[in-house]
C-alpha positions as a printed Julia matrix, in Angstrom:
148×3 Matrix{Float64}:
 15.35    3.71   16.67
 16.8     6.29   14.34
 15.4     7.01   10.93
 17.48    7.82    7.89
 17.58   11.5     7.07
 16.26   10.81    3.61
 13.47    8.38    2.81
 13.29    9.15   -0.88
 12.62    5.94   -2.75
 14.95    5.11   -5.63
 13.74    3.38   -8.79
 13.99   -0.39   -8.31
 16.04   -0.83  -11.48
 18.85    1.12   -9.83
 19.11   -1.21   -6.81
 22.17   -3.44   -7.14
 21.42   -7.18   -6.89
 17.7    -6.92   -7.64
 16.72   -9.59  -10.13
 14.01   -9.12  -12.78
 10.54   -9.88  -11.48
 11.43   -9.39   -7.8
  9.04   -7.27   -5.76
 10.92   -4.95   -3.45
 10.95   -1.64   -1.67
 14.1     0.41   -1.94
 14.86    3.36    0.32
 18.33    4.83    0.17
 20.67    1.81    0.25
 18.26   -0.74    1.83
 16.31   -3.34   -0.14
 13.52   -5.38    1.41
 12.3    -8.12   -0.92
  9.01   -9.96   -0.84
 10.31  -12.79   -2.98
 13.59  -14.7    -2.48
 16.7   -12.58   -2.73
 20.21  -13.47   -3.82
 21.74  -16.23   -1.64
 24.87  -14.77   -0.03
 25.92  -18.05    1.63
 24.82  -20.98   -0.56
 26.96  -23.46    1.39
 24.9   -22.87    4.56
 21.48  -24.56    4.75
 18.86  -22.16    6.1
 15.22  -22.89    6.79
 12.71  -20.51    8.36
  9.12  -21.2     9.29
  6.67  -18.7    10.76
  3.64  -20.23   12.48
  0.78  -18.09   13.77
 -2.45  -19.07   15.42
 -5.31  -18.28   17.71
 -6.35  -20.22   20.8
 -9.09  -20.22   23.43
 -7.01  -19.58   26.57
 -3.99  -17.44   27.48
 -0.63  -19.15   26.97
  1.46  -19.43   30.13
  5.18  -19.29   30.81
  5.19  -23.01   31.59
  3.35  -23.83   28.34
  5.89  -21.85   26.31
  8.84  -23.61   27.94
  7.25  -27.04   27.48
  6.31  -26.27   23.88
  9.8   -25.08   22.91
 11.41  -28.1    24.59
  9.12  -30.54   22.76
  9.44  -28.61   19.49
 13.16  -29.36   19.68
 12.4   -33.08   19.5
  9.76  -32.67   16.77
 12.28  -30.76   14.62
 15.21  -33.03   15.49
 17.24  -30.24   17.06
 19.88  -30.38   19.81
 19.11  -27.94   22.65
 22.04  -25.86   23.89
 20.14  -24.0    26.64
 16.71  -24.52   28.16
 13.98  -22.16   26.96
 14.08  -18.62   28.31
 10.85  -16.64   28.78
  9.92  -13.11   29.76
  6.61  -11.31   30.21
  5.89   -7.78   29.07
  2.96   -6.19   30.89
  2.11   -4.4    27.68
  2.47   -7.18   25.07
  2.5   -10.55   26.83
  4.87  -13.52   26.89
  7.94  -14.14   24.78
 10.23  -17.15   24.73
 13.37  -18.35   23.0
 15.32  -21.58   22.75
 18.87  -21.94   21.44
 19.65  -24.97   19.31
 22.99  -26.21   18.02
 21.64  -25.29   14.59
 19.95  -21.95   15.44
 16.69  -21.63   17.43
 13.08  -20.55   17.77
 11.31  -17.45   19.09
  7.8   -17.54   20.55
  5.39  -14.67   21.23
  1.95  -14.87   22.9
 -0.66  -12.15   23.27
 -3.65  -12.22   25.6
 -5.73   -9.71   23.66
 -6.34  -11.07   21.18
 -5.5   -14.68   22.11
 -2.82  -15.05   19.47
  0.65  -16.6    19.13
  3.48  -16.23   16.64
  6.51  -18.51   16.33
  9.62  -17.97   14.22
 11.73  -21.1    13.71
 15.1   -20.52   12.06
 17.54  -23.37   11.52
 20.68  -24.34    9.66
 19.43  -27.95    9.6
 16.47  -29.27    7.64
 13.28  -30.1     9.53
  9.75  -31.19    8.61
  7.68  -27.99    8.49
  4.37  -29.86    8.25
  5.14  -31.8    11.43
  6.12  -28.58   13.23
  2.78  -26.98   12.27
  0.77  -30.08   13.25
  2.57  -30.27   16.6
  1.95  -26.57   17.25
 -1.73  -26.82   16.33
 -2.26  -29.81   18.6
 -0.14  -28.5    21.5
 -2.08  -25.24   21.77
 -5.41  -26.66   20.55
 -5.36  -23.82   18.02
 -8.71  -22.61   16.75
 -7.01  -21.31   13.61
 -3.43  -21.7    12.38
 -1.37  -20.5     9.42
  2.24  -21.11    8.47
  4.67  -19.66    5.99
  8.09  -20.88    4.93
 10.37  -17.95    4.34
């Protein structure tokens, strides 16, 4: 990863497209907002949900593939390819599923016993049902979710 040669922050009022009241960090020509930014494609529905939780046992490759397959049904998505998984000796398991209307990424750590899921779709889905399903599937000891 390369870093910009200059990381001098510019005043937020000079960042083009930043609306009053938005919280943001501006370095050079990059703006990262904490609150919603300007919608560059209003004709495209986009929904993102990040679910994170803790569990009592390590999550396996098979569990990730089963979870992502069943999550497709819970969210009403059409699967284009079966879930793909890979294990990093350093960080743990990762998985991904491709849907007709986007997809989901899954990450599982063994220390601590923690998982993080990023669901991104161009079709509406019930976020509460996705969180409930995730909690029950992994018998999560603690779970949080955030719509982005």
